[in-house]
Structures are given as C-alpha cells and as structure tokens.
ROSE-4610 file (N, C-alpha, C; in Angstrom, 1 decimal, always signed):
// ROSE-4610
residu = [M/M/M/C/C/C/T/T/T/D/D/D/K/K/K/K/K/K/T/T/T/L/L/L/R/R/R/G/G/G/R/R/R/Y/Y/Y/L/L/L/A/A/A/E/E/E/R/R/R/A/A/A/S/S/S/L/L/L/S/S/S/A/A/A/E/E/E/E/E/E/K/K/K/Q/Q/Q/A/A/A/I/I/I/D/D/D/C/C/C/G/G/G/I/I/I/A/A/A/Q/Q/Q/N/N/N/I/I/I/L/L/L/Q/Q/Q/S/S/S/E/E/E/F/F/F/Y/Y/Y/Q/Q/Q/Q/Q/Q/A/A/A/D/D/D/C/C/C/I/I/I/F/F/F/C/C/C/Y/Y/Y/V/V/V/S/S/S/T/T/T/A/A/A/E/E/E/E/E/E/I/I/I/D/D/D/T/T/T/R/R/R/T/T/T/V/V/V/L/L/L/E/E/E/N/N/N/A/A/A/L/L/L/A/A/A/S/S/S/G/G/G/R/R/R/T/T/T/V/V/V/C/C/C/V/V/V/P/P/P/L/L/L/C/C/C/G/G/G/K/K/K/G/G/G/G/G/G/S/S/S/M/M/M/T/T/T/A/A/A/R/R/R/K/K/K/I/I/I/T/T/T/A/A/A/L/L/L/S/S/S/E/E/E/L/L/L/Q/Q/Q/A/A/A/G/G/G/H/H/H/Y/Y/Y/G/G/G/I/I/I/L/L/L/E/E/E/P/P/P/S/S/S/N/N/N/T/T/T/A/A/A/P/P/P/E/E/E/I/I/I/A/A/A/P/P/P/E/E/E/N/N/N/I/I/I/D/D/D/L/L/L/I/I/I/L/L/L/A/A/A/P/P/P/A/A/A/L/L/L/S/S/S/C/C/C/D/D/D/R/R/R/N/N/N/G/G/G/Y/Y/Y/R/R/R/L/L/L/G/G/G/Y/Y/Y/G/G/G/G/G/G/G/G/G/Y/Y/Y/Y/Y/Y/D/D/D/R/R/R/F/F/F/L/L/L/A/A/A/R/R/R/T/T/T/R/R/R/A/A/A/V/V/V/A/A/A/A/A/A/A/A/A/L/L/L/C/C/C/A/A/A/E/E/E/S/S/S/R/R/R/L/L/L/T/T/T/D/D/D/E/E/E/L/L/L/P/P/P/R/R/R/E/E/E/P/P/P/F/F/F/D/D/D/L/L/L/P/P/P/C/C/C/N/N/N/Y/Y/Y/I/I/I/I/I/I/T/T/T/E/E/E/R/R/R/Q/Q/Q/V/V/V/L/L/L/H/H/H/T/T/T/N/N/N/E/E/E/K/K/K]
num = [1/1/1/2/2/2/3/3/3/4/4/4/5/5/5/6/6/6/7/7/7/8/8/8/9/9/9/10/10/10/11/11/11/12/12/12/13/13/13/14/14/14/15/15/15/16/16/16/17/17/17/18/18/18/19/19/19/20/20/20/21/21/21/22/22/22/23/23/23/24/24/24/25/25/25/26/26/26/27/27/27/28/28/28/29/29/29/30/30/30/31/31/31/32/32/32/33/33/33/34/34/34/35/35/35/36/36/36/37/37/37/38/38/38/39/39/39/40/40/40/41/41/41/42/42/42/43/43/43/44/44/44/45/45/45/46/46/46/47/47/47/48/48/48/49/49/49/50/50/50/51/51/51/52/52/52/53/53/53/54/54/54/55/55/55/56/56/56/57/57/57/58/58/58/59/59/59/60/60/60/61/61/61/62/62/62/63/63/63/64/64/64/65/65/65/66/66/66/67/67/67/68/68/68/69/69/69/70/70/70/71/71/71/72/72/72/73/73/73/74/74/74/75/75/75/76/76/76/77/77/77/78/78/78/79/79/79/80/80/80/81/81/81/82/82/82/83/83/83/84/84/84/85/85/85/86/86/86/87/87/87/88/88/88/89/89/89/90/90/90/91/91/91/92/92/92/93/93/93/94/94/94/95/95/95/96/96/96/97/97/97/98/98/98/99/99/99/100/100/100/101/101/101/102/102/102/103/103/103/104/104/104/105/105/105/106/106/106/107/107/107/108/108/108/109/109/109/110/110/110/111/111/111/112/112/112/113/113/113/114/114/114/115/115/115/116/116/116/117/117/117/118/118/118/119/119/119/120/120/120/121/121/121/122/122/122/123/123/123/124/124/124/125/125/125/126/126/126/127/127/127/128/128/128/129/129/129/130/130/130/131/131/131/132/132/132/133/133/133/134/134/134/135/135/135/136/136/136/137/137/137/138/138/138/139/139/139/140/140/140/141/141/141/142/142/142/143/143/143/144/144/144/145/145/145/146/146/146/147/147/147/148/148/148/149/149/149/150/150/150/151/151/151/152/152/152/153/153/153/154/154/154/155/155/155/156/156/156/157/157/157/158/158/158/159/159/159/160/160/160/161/161/161/162/162/162/163/163/163/164/164/164/165/165/165/166/166/166/167/167/167/168/168/168/169/169/169/170/170/170/171/171/171/172/172/172/173/173/173/174/174/174/175/175/175/176/176/176/177/177/177/178/178/178/179/179/179/180/180/180/181/181/181/182/182/182/183/183/183/184/184/184/185/185/185/186/186/186/187/187/187/188/188/188/189/189/189]
x = [+36.3/+36.7/+36.7/+37.7/+37.8/+36.8/+35.9/+34.9/+35.3/+36.5/+36.9/+37.9/+37.5/+38.4/+39.7/+39.6/+40.8/+41.8/+41.4/+42.3/+42.9/+42.1/+42.6/+43.6/+43.3/+44.2/+45.6/+45.6/+46.8/+47.6/+46.9/+47.5/+48.1/+47.4/+47.8/+48.9/+48.9/+50.0/+51.3/+51.2/+52.4/+52.9/+52.0/+52.4/+53.1/+52.5/+53.1/+54.5/+54.7/+55.9/+57.0/+56.6/+57.6/+58.2/+57.7/+58.2/+59.7/+60.5/+61.8/+61.7/+62.7/+62.7/+62.5/+63.2/+63.0/+61.6/+61.0/+59.6/+58.7/+58.8/+58.0/+58.1/+59.4/+59.6/+59.0/+59.1/+58.5/+56.9/+56.3/+54.9/+54.5/+55.2/+55.0/+55.1/+56.2/+56.4/+55.3/+54.9/+53.9/+52.6/+52.2/+50.9/+51.0/+52.1/+52.2/+52.0/+52.7/+52.6/+51.2/+50.5/+49.1/+48.2/+48.4/+47.6/+47.8/+49.1/+49.4/+49.0/+48.9/+48.5/+46.9/+46.2/+44.8/+44.0/+43.0/+42.1/+41.5/+41.1/+40.4/+41.4/+42.7/+43.6/+43.9/+44.1/+44.4/+43.3/+42.0/+40.9/+40.5/+41.2/+40.8/+41.5/+40.7/+41.2/+41.5/+40.8/+40.9/+41.1/+42.3/+42.6/+42.8/+42.2/+42.3/+43.1/+44.3/+45.1/+45.7/+45.8/+46.4/+47.9/+48.5/+50.0/+50.5/+51.3/+51.7/+52.7/+52.6/+53.7/+54.7/+55.8/+56.8/+56.3/+55.3/+54.8/+53.8/+53.1/+52.0/+52.4/+51.5/+51.8/+52.2/+53.3/+53.9/+53.1/+52.7/+51.9/+52.7/+54.0/+54.8/+54.8/+55.1/+55.2/+54.0/+52.8/+51.5/+51.3/+51.5/+51.3/+52.2/+53.5/+54.4/+53.9/+53.5/+53.0/+51.8/+50.8/+49.6/+49.9/+50.8/+51.2/+51.9/+52.8/+53.6/+52.7/+51.6/+50.7/+49.6/+49.7/+48.8/+47.4/+47.2/+45.9/+45.7/+44.5/+44.2/+44.4/+45.3/+45.7/+45.3/+44.5/+44.2/+44.5/+44.8/+45.2/+44.4/+44.3/+43.5/+44.0/+43.1/+43.4/+42.3/+42.8/+42.0/+41.6/+40.3/+39.8/+39.3/+38.5/+38.0/+36.8/+36.6/+35.5/+35.5/+36.7/+36.7/+36.4/+36.4/+36.1/+37.4/+37.2/+38.4/+37.9/+38.8/+38.5/+39.6/+39.3/+40.3/+40.8/+42.1/+42.8/+43.8/+43.7/+44.5/+45.9/+46.8/+48.3/+48.8/+49.9/+50.6/+52.0/+52.5/+53.8/+53.8/+54.6/+54.7/+55.4/+56.2/+56.9/+55.9/+54.7/+53.7/+53.2/+53.5/+53.0/+53.8/+53.2/+53.8/+53.3/+54.0/+53.6/+52.3/+51.3/+50.0/+49.7/+48.4/+47.9/+48.6/+49.0/+49.7/+51.0/+51.6/+52.8/+52.7/+51.4/+51.1/+51.3/+52.0/+52.1/+50.8/+50.5/+49.2/+49.4/+48.4/+48.4/+48.1/+48.3/+48.0/+46.4/+45.9/+44.4/+44.0/+45.0/+44.6/+44.7/+45.1/+45.1/+43.6/+43.4/+42.0/+41.3/+40.1/+39.3/+38.6/+38.7/+38.0/+36.8/+35.7/+34.4/+34.4/+33.9/+33.9/+33.3/+32.3/+31.6/+32.5/+33.6/+34.5/+35.7/+35.7/+36.8/+36.4/+37.4/+37.1/+37.6/+38.7/+39.3/+39.8/+39.5/+40.0/+40.9/+42.1/+43.1/+43.2/+42.6/+42.5/+43.5/+44.0/+44.9/+44.1/+44.7/+44.0/+45.1/+44.8/+45.6/+45.2/+44.0/+43.5/+42.2/+41.9/+40.7/+40.1/+38.7/+38.1/+37.7/+37.4/+37.1/+35.8/+35.0/+33.8/+34.1/+35.4/+35.8/+35.8/+35.5/+35.6/+37.0/+37.4/+38.7/+38.7/+39.8/+40.1/+41.1/+40.7/+41.7/+42.2/+42.4/+42.9/+41.8/+40.6/+39.5/+38.9/+39.4/+38.9/+37.6/+37.4/+36.2/+36.3/+37.5/+37.6/+37.2/+37.7/+37.4/+36.0/+35.4/+33.9/+33.1/+33.3/+32.6/+32.8/+34.0/+34.3/+33.7/+33.8/+33.2/+31.7/+31.0/+29.6/+29.2/+30.2/+29.9/+30.3/+30.7/+31.2/+30.7/+30.7/+30.4/+31.7/+32.9/+34.1/+34.4/+35.2/+35.7/+36.7/+36.5/+37.3/+38.1/+39.4/+40.3/+41.1/+41.2/+41.9/+43.2/+44.3/+45.7/+46.0/+46.3/+46.5/+47.5/+48.4/+49.3/+48.4/+48.8/+48.1/+48.0/+49.0/+49.0/+47.9/+47.4/+46.4/+45.0/+44.9/+43.6/+42.9/+41.6/+40.9/+39.5/+38.9/+37.6/+36.5/+36.6/+35.5/+36.1/+35.8/+36.2/+34.9/+35.0/+33.8/+33.4/+32.1/+31.6/+30.7/+30.7/+29.7/+28.8/+27.6/+26.6/+27.1/+28.1/+28.6/+29.8/+30.3/+31.4/+31.0/+31.8/+31.4/+32.5/+32.1/+33.1/+33.8/+34.9/+35.6/+35.3/+35.4/+35.1/+36.3/+37.5/+38.7/+39.6/+40.3/+41.3/+42.6/+43.6/+44.9/+45.9/+46.5/+47.6/+48.8/+49.9/+51.0/+50.9/+49.9/+49.7/+48.4/+47.5/+46.2/+45.5/+44.6/+43.6/+42.3/+41.7/+40.5/+39.3/+38.4/+37.1/+36.2/+35.7/+34.8/+33.4/+32.6/+31.2/+30.2/+30.7/+29.8/+30.0/+29.1/+29.0/+28.6]
y = [+23.2/+23.8/+25.4/+26.0/+27.4/+27.9/+28.8/+29.3/+30.6/+31.1/+32.4/+32.2/+32.6/+32.4/+33.2/+34.4/+35.2/+34.6/+34.0/+33.3/+32.1/+31.4/+30.2/+30.6/+31.6/+32.1/+32.4/+33.1/+33.4/+32.2/+31.2/+30.0/+29.2/+29.1/+28.3/+29.1/+30.4/+31.2/+31.0/+31.0/+30.8/+29.4/+28.4/+27.0/+26.9/+27.5/+27.4/+28.1/+29.2/+29.9/+29.2/+28.3/+27.6/+26.3/+26.0/+24.8/+25.1/+24.1/+24.2/+24.2/+24.6/+24.5/+23.1/+22.1/+20.7/+20.2/+20.6/+20.2/+20.7/+22.0/+22.6/+22.0/+21.7/+21.1/+19.7/+18.9/+17.6/+17.7/+18.6/+18.8/+19.2/+20.2/+20.7/+19.5/+18.8/+17.7/+16.6/+16.3/+15.3/+15.7/+16.9/+17.5/+17.5/+18.0/+18.0/+16.6/+15.7/+14.3/+13.8/+14.0/+13.6/+14.2/+15.5/+16.2/+15.5/+15.4/+14.9/+13.5/+12.7/+11.3/+11.1/+12.2/+12.1/+11.9/+11.2/+11.0/+12.3/+13.1/+14.4/+15.4/+15.3/+16.2/+15.6/+14.3/+13.7/+13.9/+14.0/+14.1/+15.6/+16.5/+17.9/+18.5/+19.1/+19.8/+21.3/+21.9/+23.3/+23.4/+23.9/+23.9/+25.4/+25.7/+27.0/+26.8/+27.4/+27.1/+28.4/+28.5/+29.7/+29.7/+30.8/+31.0/+31.2/+30.2/+30.3/+31.3/+31.8/+32.7/+31.8/+32.3/+31.5/+30.7/+31.2/+30.6/+29.5/+29.7/+28.7/+27.4/+26.4/+25.2/+25.5/+25.1/+25.4/+24.8/+25.6/+25.1/+25.1/+25.5/+25.7/+24.4/+23.2/+21.9/+21.6/+21.8/+21.5/+22.4/+23.7/+24.7/+24.3/+24.0/+23.6/+22.4/+21.4/+20.1/+20.4/+21.1/+21.4/+22.2/+23.1/+23.9/+23.0/+22.1/+21.3/+20.2/+19.8/+18.8/+19.3/+20.6/+21.2/+21.6/+21.5/+21.8/+23.4/+23.8/+25.2/+25.5/+26.5/+26.8/+28.2/+28.4/+29.8/+30.0/+31.2/+31.6/+32.8/+33.1/+34.2/+35.6/+36.5/+37.9/+38.5/+39.1/+39.6/+41.1/+41.4/+42.7/+43.4/+44.4/+45.1/+44.4/+44.6/+44.0/+42.5/+41.9/+40.5/+39.7/+40.4/+39.7/+39.0/+37.9/+37.2/+36.6/+36.8/+36.2/+35.2/+34.2/+33.2/+33.7/+33.8/+34.3/+33.3/+33.1/+32.0/+32.5/+31.6/+31.8/+30.7/+31.0/+29.9/+29.7/+30.5/+30.4/+31.1/+30.6/+31.3/+32.6/+32.8/+34.1/+35.2/+34.9/+36.0/+36.7/+36.1/+36.6/+37.8/+38.7/+39.8/+40.1/+40.8/+41.1/+41.9/+41.5/+42.2/+42.5/+42.4/+42.6/+41.8/+42.4/+41.7/+41.0/+41.5/+40.9/+39.5/+39.1/+37.8/+37.9/+36.9/+36.9/+36.7/+37.6/+37.6/+37.7/+37.3/+37.6/+39.1/+39.5/+40.8/+40.9/+42.1/+42.2/+42.1/+42.0/+41.8/+40.3/+39.4/+38.0/+37.5/+36.6/+36.1/+35.6/+36.0/+35.5/+34.2/+33.2/+31.9/+31.9/+31.6/+31.6/+30.5/+30.7/+29.7/+28.3/+28.4/+27.1/+26.3/+26.9/+26.2/+25.5/+25.7/+25.1/+23.8/+22.8/+21.4/+21.2/+21.9/+21.7/+23.0/+23.2/+24.4/+23.9/+24.4/+24.1/+25.4/+25.3/+26.5/+26.4/+27.5/+27.6/+27.5/+27.0/+26.9/+26.9/+27.7/+27.6/+26.4/+26.0/+24.8/+24.3/+23.1/+22.5/+21.6/+21.4/+20.4/+19.2/+18.1/+16.9/+17.0/+18.0/+18.2/+19.1/+19.5/+20.2/+21.7/+22.2/+23.7/+24.1/+25.3/+25.8/+27.0/+27.2/+28.5/+29.2/+30.3/+31.1/+32.3/+33.3/+34.6/+35.6/+35.2/+36.1/+37.0/+37.0/+37.9/+37.4/+36.1/+35.5/+35.3/+35.5/+35.4/+34.0/+33.0/+31.6/+31.2/+31.6/+31.3/+32.0/+33.2/+33.9/+33.2/+32.8/+32.1/+30.7/+30.0/+28.6/+28.7/+29.7/+29.8/+30.0/+30.3/+30.6/+29.4/+28.2/+27.2/+25.8/+24.8/+23.4/+22.6/+23.2/+22.5/+21.7/+20.7/+20.0/+20.9/+21.1/+22.0/+21.2/+21.4/+20.8/+21.8/+21.7/+22.6/+21.9/+22.7/+22.2/+22.6/+21.6/+21.8/+20.8/+21.3/+20.4/+19.5/+18.2/+17.3/+17.7/+18.4/+18.9/+19.9/+20.6/+21.6/+21.1/+19.8/+19.2/+19.0/+19.4/+19.3/+18.7/+18.3/+17.7/+18.7/+19.9/+20.9/+22.3/+23.2/+24.6/+25.4/+26.6/+27.5/+27.9/+28.0/+28.4/+29.6/+30.3/+31.3/+30.8/+31.4/+30.9/+31.0/+31.9/+32.0/+31.1/+30.4/+29.5/+28.2/+27.9/+26.8/+25.7/+24.4/+23.3/+23.0/+22.3/+21.7/+20.3/+19.7/+18.2/+17.4/+17.9/+17.2/+18.1/+17.4/+18.1/+17.3/+17.9/+17.3/+17.7/+16.7/+16.9/+16.1/+16.2/+15.4/+13.9/+13.5/+12.1/+11.5/+12.3/+11.7/+12.7/+12.1/+12.8/+12.4/+13.4/+13.1/+13.6/+12.7/+13.0/+13.4/+14.6/+15.1/+14.7/+14.8/+14.4/+15.5/+16.6/+17.7/+18.1/+19.0/+19.6/+18.5]
z = [+66.5/+65.3/+65.4/+64.8/+64.8/+63.7/+64.0/+63.0/+62.4/+62.7/+62.2/+61.1/+59.8/+58.7/+58.8/+59.3/+59.5/+60.3/+61.5/+62.4/+61.7/+61.0/+60.3/+59.2/+58.4/+57.4/+58.0/+59.1/+59.8/+60.2/+60.7/+61.2/+60.0/+58.9/+57.7/+57.0/+56.9/+56.3/+57.1/+58.4/+59.3/+59.1/+59.0/+58.8/+57.4/+56.4/+55.1/+55.1/+55.7/+55.8/+56.5/+57.4/+58.3/+57.6/+56.4/+55.6/+55.2/+55.3/+54.7/+53.2/+52.4/+51.0/+50.5/+51.2/+50.8/+51.1/+52.2/+52.5/+51.4/+51.1/+50.1/+48.7/+48.3/+47.1/+47.0/+48.1/+48.1/+48.0/+48.6/+48.5/+47.1/+46.5/+45.2/+44.1/+44.3/+43.3/+43.4/+44.6/+44.8/+44.3/+44.5/+44.0/+42.5/+41.9/+40.4/+39.8/+40.4/+39.9/+40.0/+41.1/+41.3/+40.3/+40.0/+38.9/+37.6/+37.2/+35.9/+35.6/+36.7/+36.6/+36.7/+37.1/+37.3/+36.0/+36.0/+34.8/+34.4/+35.4/+35.0/+34.3/+34.7/+34.0/+32.6/+32.5/+31.2/+30.2/+30.6/+29.7/+29.4/+30.1/+29.9/+28.7/+27.9/+26.7/+27.0/+27.9/+28.3/+29.8/+30.2/+31.7/+32.1/+33.2/+33.9/+35.2/+35.3/+36.4/+36.9/+38.2/+38.8/+38.5/+38.5/+38.4/+39.8/+40.3/+41.7/+42.0/+43.2/+43.8/+44.4/+44.9/+45.5/+46.7/+47.4/+48.6/+48.4/+47.2/+47.0/+46.4/+46.3/+45.7/+44.2/+43.8/+42.5/+41.4/+40.4/+39.3/+38.0/+38.1/+36.8/+36.0/+36.7/+36.1/+35.3/+36.0/+35.3/+34.2/+34.3/+33.2/+32.0/+32.3/+31.2/+30.5/+31.3/+30.7/+29.8/+30.3/+29.6/+28.3/+28.4/+27.2/+26.1/+26.6/+25.7/+25.1/+25.8/+25.2/+24.3/+24.0/+23.0/+23.6/+24.9/+25.4/+25.4/+25.5/+25.7/+27.2/+27.4/+28.8/+29.1/+30.1/+30.5/+32.0/+32.3/+33.7/+34.1/+35.4/+35.8/+35.5/+35.2/+35.1/+36.1/+37.2/+38.2/+37.8/+38.1/+37.8/+39.1/+38.9/+40.0/+40.7/+41.9/+42.6/+42.8/+42.8/+42.9/+41.7/+40.5/+39.3/+38.8/+38.0/+37.5/+36.1/+35.1/+33.8/+33.5/+32.7/+32.2/+30.9/+30.8/+29.6/+29.1/+27.8/+27.1/+27.0/+27.3/+27.1/+26.2/+25.5/+24.8/+25.3/+26.2/+26.9/+28.2/+29.1/+30.4/+30.3/+29.2/+29.0/+28.7/+28.4/+28.2/+29.4/+30.6/+31.8/+32.4/+33.1/+33.7/+35.0/+35.9/+37.3/+37.2/+37.9/+38.0/+39.4/+39.8/+41.1/+42.1/+43.2/+44.3/+43.9/+42.8/+42.3/+41.6/+41.4/+40.8/+39.3/+38.7/+37.3/+36.6/+35.6/+34.9/+33.4/+32.7/+31.2/+31.0/+29.8/+29.4/+29.3/+29.4/+29.3/+27.8/+26.9/+25.5/+25.2/+26.1/+25.9/+25.7/+24.8/+24.5/+25.8/+26.0/+27.1/+26.7/+27.6/+27.4/+28.3/+27.7/+28.5/+29.5/+30.7/+31.7/+31.3/+30.4/+30.0/+29.0/+28.5/+27.7/+28.4/+29.7/+30.5/+31.0/+30.9/+31.4/+32.9/+33.2/+34.5/+35.1/+36.4/+37.1/+38.2/+38.3/+39.4/+40.2/+41.4/+42.3/+43.5/+43.9/+45.1/+46.4/+47.4/+48.7/+49.9/+50.9/+52.1/+52.9/+52.8/+53.5/+52.7/+52.9/+52.3/+53.4/+53.2/+54.0/+53.1/+53.7/+53.0/+52.2/+52.3/+51.5/+50.3/+50.1/+48.9/+49.1/+50.3/+50.5/+50.8/+50.2/+50.3/+51.1/+51.8/+52.5/+51.6/+51.0/+50.2/+50.9/+50.2/+50.8/+51.1/+50.9/+51.3/+50.3/+49.0/+48.0/+47.3/+47.4/+46.7/+45.2/+44.7/+43.2/+42.7/+43.3/+42.8/+43.0/+44.1/+44.4/+43.3/+43.0/+41.9/+40.6/+40.3/+39.0/+39.0/+40.0/+40.0/+39.8/+40.3/+40.1/+38.6/+37.8/+36.3/+35.4/+36.0/+35.2/+35.7/+34.8/+35.2/+35.2/+35.0/+34.9/+36.2/+36.0/+37.2/+37.9/+39.2/+40.0/+41.0/+41.0/+42.0/+42.7/+44.0/+44.9/+45.2/+45.2/+45.5/+47.0/+47.8/+49.2/+49.8/+50.7/+51.4/+52.3/+52.3/+53.2/+54.6/+55.1/+56.5/+56.8/+55.7/+55.9/+55.4/+55.2/+54.9/+56.3/+56.4/+57.7/+57.4/+58.5/+58.3/+57.9/+58.5/+58.1/+58.3/+57.4/+57.4/+57.6/+58.2/+58.3/+56.8/+56.6/+55.3/+55.3/+54.2/+54.0/+52.9/+52.8/+51.8/+50.4/+50.1/+48.7/+48.4/+49.4/+49.2/+48.4/+47.4/+46.6/+46.7/+46.7/+46.9/+45.6/+45.7/+44.6/+44.5/+43.3/+43.1/+43.7/+43.7/+44.1/+45.0/+45.9/+46.6/+46.3/+45.8/+45.5/+46.4/+47.1/+48.1/+47.5/+48.2/+47.8/+48.1/+48.8/+49.2/+48.5/+48.0/+47.5/+46.6/+45.8/+45.1/+45.7/+46.4/+47.2/+46.4/+46.1/+45.4/+46.5/+46.5/+47.5/+47.3/+48.4/+48.3/+48.0/+47.5/+47.2/+45.8/+45.4/+44.0/+43.0]
C-alpha cells in the first residue's frame, strides 16, 4: 500500500480526469440513486451536502431533491485556517463562486449548528472500507466531523474504493461509503 497521501491524490485525480463523460454520468447517477434510496437519507430532516464541481461526484440531484422535499439543506462555507460552517440554503440559485471557484452560500446565509445536522454527504477522491476518505488535503471535513454526531457518508466511485488508506491521527471515518454500486456501512465510528 502506498503510504503517501500526496502520491495517492495525484493518482486518483488523474484517474478521475480520465473518465469519459458517459462513465462519469453513470457513476454520478448511480451514486445519486443510492443516496436517495438509502434509509439514512430518507430519515434525515437536516442535510449538509457539498456543492460539487464539474470534476466531483455530482450532488445537484440530491440537493434539488432535498430542497424539493422540504428538508433543511445546508452547504459548506469555507473560512480561514481550514474552518467550514454549514449554511442554510433554500435554492441552488443562492450560491455564488467562492474559494477555489466552488459554489458557496453568502456569508449572510443562516448558519446551522453541527449538532442540528442529521446527515453529512462528503466528497472523496478515494475511500477505504473502514470509512476513511482521501480528500484534497485541507482537513475541512475532518474538523467539521469532529463537531457533530451526524451520520456521515462519503461519495466515492467504486473504482477508487480501497481496502486501506494512510491515516493521520486527526482523520475521522464516515459511517457509510456510497458508490455507484453499493452503500457500504463501515465498521468504524
């Protein structure tokens, strides 16, 4: 196993970039369907979900479904020093380009306390079967997960699911890994 996160990030970013539009769409659709059909999504009243970039697992379908169903929907607003807050939105049209060109809510959008969130949908370049994710290296989600008891699910293409990823002491596992083929309940957290 490679123990260098930077090397793994490069490998998984290249693999993700090599997908055809049709392959990416099939992965995105499969993951969205698995989320929407999951019991933990159906039972969640307050959902915290990342707003995907063009390269990431697409969350638009899930966000639109959650908004249409009357749930409280919050999305990340990234701050300085790796901090992230959950901000309530009522429509995707409220989002604007922020850090790294990622769509974000306004800093005046209402903040939702981590303890009021039922479900977190987190991005991942790769995941291992224990629920640990390989993100982009900023630590935003690990810091946020440490502040909540919400069910956490990482979205990951099946081809980037691995047996074990390198971990740091501050890395926190997710309860579920959602791929286009399965909803994997992890054995940690």
